[in-house]
N, C-alpha and C positions, 0 to 999 in steps of 0.2 A: 197173598192177594196178586192176584196177574193182572196185569194193566197194558192196556192193546196201546200197539205203535202212534195212534192220536194221542194219546194219555201220554205217553214217554216221552212225545215233543212239548208237550206244555209240559211238564214238570221239568224237563231241560230249562225254558224260558223263564218258567218261573222262578229254578233256585237260581238261574244266572242273577235275574235279575234282586232278588232277594240277597245273595251273597255280595252284588256290588251296594246295594244299601248299607250293609254291614260295613262292608270293605272302607266305604265312603265316609259312614259316622264315625267310624275307628279313626281313621284318617285326618277328619275335621276335628275330631278333639284333641290328637298330638300337635297340628298344623296352625290350629285358631282360622282355619278356613275352609272353603268348599273345595275340594279335590275332586276330578273325575277318575277314581281308579277302572284298573282293567287293561287290559291289551287292547280292546278295540273303543270304538270313541263312542259307541251307543251303550246305554245304562247297564252293560251286562257283565258280572263275572264271569266268565265260562267256565274256568276250573272248578266253580260251584255247581254249574251244573252238570257238567261231564261226571264230576263225582257223584251226585244224586242219582244220574242216570246206571252207571256203573252198579252199584249196591242197589236200584229196583231191579234190574234186568236180573243180579246176578248170587244177590244174598239178603233177597228178599225174604226170603223163608225162614231168616234166623231170626230170633229174640233178644230180646236180653241185654246180656254180659256176652254174649257171642255175636251178634248187633254191632257191640259198641266196639269190640275189637275187631271186626271185619272193616266198619269204619276208620277204626284205628288205623289201620296198616294200610287200606288201599288209598285212605284219600290223601296220607302222609307220600303212599309213593307215588301220586300223581303229581304233588306238589314238590318234591322230589325232582321230578321227572321233567315239569316245566321251569323249574330254577335252572336245570339244567341246559334244558334245549333254547332257554333264551343267550344263556351265558356263551352257548355255542353258536348261536346265529347271530349274536349281537356285538357279542363281547363288554356284556354289559353283568351285574347284577342288580335286580331290583329290589329282593327284599334281604334283610341279614340278622338271622337269628344270633351270632355270634357272642354277644351277649349275655343271652340267655342260656340257663344251665342245660346240660344235657343235651347240644345240639351236635349236628353232624354235617361238616362245611357250613353250619351258618345260613342253610336252606332250609331244614327242619329241624324239629326241638321237641322235647318230650311235654312240655307243659302245650305248646299249639296243637300235637297230634292229639292226646286229651281231648282239647276240644273241639276237634273232628271226630273224636268217636263219640262226641255228647250230642253234636250237631244230626251226626246221620242218625242215632237212637230216636231224638227227637223228629228226624225229616221222614224217617219212613213210619215209624209208631203212629204217628198222628198227625203231621204233614200232607203225606201221599191220601189218606182214606180222606181228610178235608178237602184237597185239592180235587180229588177224582168226583165228589159229590159236586163240586162247583164246575168242572169242565161239563158236565151231565146237563148243568142246568143252561148252557151255550148251546145254539140251533146248530146242528152238524154243520150246513152248507161256508153259513158266514163264520163256523169255528174253525173251517179246514182251509178257508181262505185267508184267513190273517194270519193264520200260522203259514201257508204259502208264501207268504210277503213278506212277514218277517224273518223266516228262514233263507228267504232272497236276500233280504238287507242284511241281514248278517253274516253270510257268503260271502256277498260283495264290499262288507267293510270290512270282516278280518285279510279278503284278497287285498284289498287298497293298503292296509295297514302294515300287511306282513312287506309286501313291494317295496313302499316307504320307509319302513324302519330299516329296511336292507342298506339303504343310502347314508344310513346317519352314520356311518364309522367311515364313510368317504367323504372325501373335500366337496364342498357346492358346486365346483368347476364341474366334477361328474356325473351330476345330476339326470344331464341327457341320457344315461345308462338305465336311469331309471325310469326315468319319462318316457323312455320306448313301450312301456309295460305300460302306460298308461292311455291307450288309443284315445285319439279322439278330443284329448286335457291339452289343453296348451302347457307352454315351462310354466308362463307365471301361474296358473292355476296351480299345477301342480307343486310351484314352490309355497306358496300358500297353505296345502293342504300339510304339506310335509312341514312346514312351520306351524301350524294346528298341532299335529300330532306328538311333534318333538317339543314344543312348550307344556303340552298336556302330560305328557308321559315324565316330565323334570317334576312339572307341581306335584303329581301322584306319588313321584317314587325320587325327594329329595334327596335321598342317600342314597345313589344308583353309584357304584363300584362298578368303574372301568377294569375290564380285566386285558391282557395282553394275548393277542391272537395267538393260538395255537401251531408249530412250526408243523408244517407239509409232512405228508408220509417220507420215510428216504427213497432218495430218487433211484430207480432202479430195482429196488427191492419190490416183489409181488406181496401184497397183504400188508404191508406194514404197519404198525399200531393197532386200533381196534375200530377199523374201519369196516365197509360193506362186506369185501371179499373176504377178510379175515374172517367176520360175523358169520355169512353165510358157509366157509369151508364148514366151521365149527358145527353149523347146526347141522350141517350132512354127518360129519363127524360124530357128534352126539347121539346122530338118531341110530345112526350102525352098532354104536356101540351099547346104547341102552336097548337094542333089541337084542341084543347079545346077553347082556347082562340079566334081563327079568327072562329071557329063554331058559337062562341055566339056573336063575333062584326057583323057577316052577319045577325045573327037573327034582332038582333036590330035596323041594320042598313038597311036592306032590306025587313026587316019582314019574312023570310024563311029560313027555317033548310036545311043546303045544308054541301057536304061533301070537307073538308079542306085537306085530305092525302095524301101525295106522295107517298104513296103504297096502294098495289091491295087488303090484308089482316092486317087489323088494322086501330086507328084512329092515325097514326104518323104523321107528318109534319119536312120531314126530313129539310127543309129549317131553321124552327124553330131550331129543333135537333141539325145538325151540328153549327148552327150561336150561340148555348149557350155551347157547349164544346169547340169551335174557340174563344168565347170571354173568357170563365174559362182561356183557356192556356195561350192568350195572355195578360190577364190584371190580370191575378192570383199575379203577382208581384207588381203590382200599386192598388191594391184593397186595403191599406188604405190611397190610395191618394185622393185626393179632390171631391167633386162630378161634381164640372166643368170639371175637367181633363178626369173621366170617360164621360162625359155627349159627350165631345166633339171627345174623341178617337170612343165611342160608333157611334157616327155619323157618321164620315168616315170611321170608318170601317165596319158599316153596312152597308152603302150605295153603295161601293164598290162590299160588299159581295154579295148584291141582286143584282146589276147591272149583275155579273158576272154570277150568276144563272139563272138568263133571257136568255143571251146570248147563255150557256151554255145547254139549256133547248131546245134552238135554232135550234143550231145547231145539236143536237145529234139528238133529237126527233121530230125537223119540227113542234113544238108547241112552243106556250107564257102560262104561266098557271095567268098573270094577267096583266093588261093592264093600264096602269094611267094616258092616253091621255087626259082625259077629265078631270082630276085635276090641279091645279094650279103649275106651278115651277114644271115640270115633265122636265125629259131627255128623248127622245128615248119612251116614254110610260115607261121605265124600273122602274124608281126610280120616287119621288116626294119629296120636300125638307119637308114637313109634315110629312112621312113616315120616311122617314132619323132621324126626333126630336124622333121621335118616338125610332128610334131603341138606339139614346143617353139617353131617359130615362129608355129605357129598361136594359143598361148598368149598371147603377146606380141603379135601383132598385135589378136586380141580386148582382152584385158584392157585397153591401153594406146590401142589406136584406135576398134574398132569398139562393146566392150562400152556406154562413154559415149553415143556416137550413139544406140544401138538404145534403153539404157536411158531417156534421152530421150524419145523417140518414143514408149515404150509409157508412162510417166508422163503423158501429152499426151493420153491416150484419158479420155474424161467416164466418173468414177466408175461410175453405175448401168450406164452402156451398156458400161463393158468388165467388170465383171464377169458380166452376162448373157453376153454373147457368148464371155467364158472358160469357163463351162458349157457352152455350144451345142458350144464345140471340144472340151472334155472329152470329151463326150458320142460326138463325132464318133471320135475320136482312140480312145476305148475300143473300140466299134463294128469300128473298123478293123481296130486289131489285133486286136482277138479275130479276125476273119474271117479275116485274113492266116494268124494261126498256127495256124487250121484246115485253111487252105486248103493251105500247106505239111507241116501233118500226113499230110491225107489224099492228100498226092502223095506222101510216102513211104509210105503204108498200099500205094500202086496199084503202087509199085517192086517191094514184098516179096507182090504177088497175093493181096492182103486183098480179100475182094471187099464192094459195097458193099450192108450190112446195114439201115445204121440213116437217118433221114430225110438228117440232116446231110451225110450222106457223099454221098451220090445226089444233093444240094442242092449238094456242093463238086466233084462229079465232070461236072456239066451245065455247073456257071458258069465254075469251075476246072479247066479238064482242064490237061494234061501240057502242050498246044500254048501255051495261055493264062499260063501260069507263066513259059514258058520265054522269053517274052519280057520279060515283068514281071522274072526274076532269071537273066540269061542268063550269068550267071559262077558260079550254083548247079553245085555239083559233089555226087554222093552220094557218103556214106563209109559205110563198113559199122559 
């Protein structure tokens, strides 16, 4: 079932509230008192809302055990990411599953992930249809106004909370630096808000663990560690290597040379580039773990990522760029077991063999030249991705017999007609 943007936003708030209720009741039972769980001050746990929305948009076509698997993997990844973001930003750990069996870093554990999977099935199979019917009973204009108000309040709440929390690890004498963000609010009122938020977080997460601030990148070394510069260069390198590998694979398998690029300019496969950068970011901390661990992580993460990319391209451009329907053990033609294993093998080869080599090469780039060249490439990729996206959108419009009325449509028809796009994206398949 497809949901409108209006319904998706409502689902976000509903599941964020239900998640808050679940978390608050759970914490109240453990601590024998009421506590306001969540990052923001409003009665919302946005991690539940985000998970529900992602699953609804990208995995709503799945059912049964496959939906459970999607909820298990996606929600676990969101929880793992949120935990590490909080640790990186505030140098604190707000929850800890270290005492539970089969946990990873204390941020995720198998029993909790199973719970995520079950909640995902319940939400998408029964919750979404029920709530969609309820949303339909709300008059259109009042419903949209209410959503606008709720969204504005949540954005302000998140912004204020993040700004306030950014000063939690500093001395109170440095409050003016945080207070400068709160234009029009006195320092005294700011301190009151700060104290309220701080006390709420302490009550909600009494077992918070303070973490030492990570050391800054090595001075004078370009792209040291695994920060923005390193990840962007890995994205560029991964996009280029991915295009080359897929081109050679198609030649060996089908006996023809064909373009495997994601962009209209240059041999760059963004699916591979983003995968390489994301794998480096997510698995960097575990690069010394066993090959088995990296293989399993790569298999699950790669499969989920490829599935998401397939759905995203279909939703945005009305096309799918690969179809595994004729292969064994496929899921909707979007992924198949063999290629999921390839993702696992690629994760091991990358983290154990190739990443250290490419990382060393990147760090040898002169500091000043590296930063300038990086931003030139960023500009090139932004323009390239924008033009590629517009070309595909216009291609979808042409298939629906939509005439070129605007200048950008005419320009796309002139420079990126169907014949040229067929050469760039030979495997693209139109979908309804």
